[in-house]
Structure formats: structure tokens, C-alpha cells
C-alpha positions, 0 to 999 in steps of 0.5 A: 325922092318923090313918093307916089301918092296913090289913093284907096287901099293901095295908098294906105298900103304904101303908107303902112309899109313905109311906117314899118320899114322906117320903124327900124330906126337907122340907115341900113347902109353899112357904116352909116351913122345918120340920125334921120330922117329916114325913107323907104328904099325898095330893092326891087322897084315899087312898080313890082306890085307883088313885092312892093310891100314885102319887108325884105324888099326894102331898106330903111335909109337916109336920103343920101344912101337911098340916092346912092343905091338907086343910082349906082348898080354896084353899090346896090349889088354890094348891099343886097349881098350884105343884107338879104343875099343874092338867093333871096334877091333872085326869089323876090325877082321871080315873085315880081315877074310871076306876079305880072300874070297873076289873075287877081284884081288890084282892089282885092289885092290891096285890101288884103295888103292893108289888113296884113300890114295893119296886123304887122303894125300891131305886132311891131307896136307901131302907131298907125293913127292918121294913116 
């Protein structure tokens, strides 16, 4: 799995979001007993900026299961149904689609995301030094 290396606030948002998701501390593929390392697996791809950093749009996974859900549609659909549910998935898709036409500059959006994610790290007690 390659991780997009973005700079500025967009990159900082990615790194903070990944810390938040991986802080769950276990692979969310049902029945997996992996002890890590863990990665962030987006349900709706990272290209959808409007839901890129939405917590229930990502699973904490071992690399094996991340690859599985990325490459096998039926496995992903099963896990969506078992975790966030089909209704929430449709809501996230609608936000992702609607966001494509939202008249907000990327710079403003990502600076707001950084602030939101820093606050969320604080709520969860996540050490964000070095981000």
C-alpha cells in the first residue's frame, strides 16, 4: 500500500487522520487477530476529499485485509454491511459526490480539517507530536 505524500495542510490532515484511525489498535476485519502493524483503509477512496477524513469512512486494518477489501468487491461489501451499514455507506457516497461541486478553496478546507483533527486527537488522547 502506498501512501499519498501531500504537503501543507492536506498532508497534515492525512497524517492526523491516519493516527486517529490506527489508534483503534486492531484490524477491523472481523475475526482477524493480527497484532499489527496497522494501516488506514478508506471505504470510499481517498480521492473523495469530502469524506477523506471522516472517521467512519475508514477502517484500521492489517495490510493483508486492506489489500483484500481493496481488491475484492464482495469482501468490501460484506464488511461495509457488518460495520457501518449500507445506509451510512450511501450517505457517505452522497457527500462525496456532492462535495465535487462545493465552492470552497482547497486551502481553506484543509486548514479547517487540520484544526478539527487536532481537536479530535486531543479528545482521544493521541500524541500528535511530529506531525
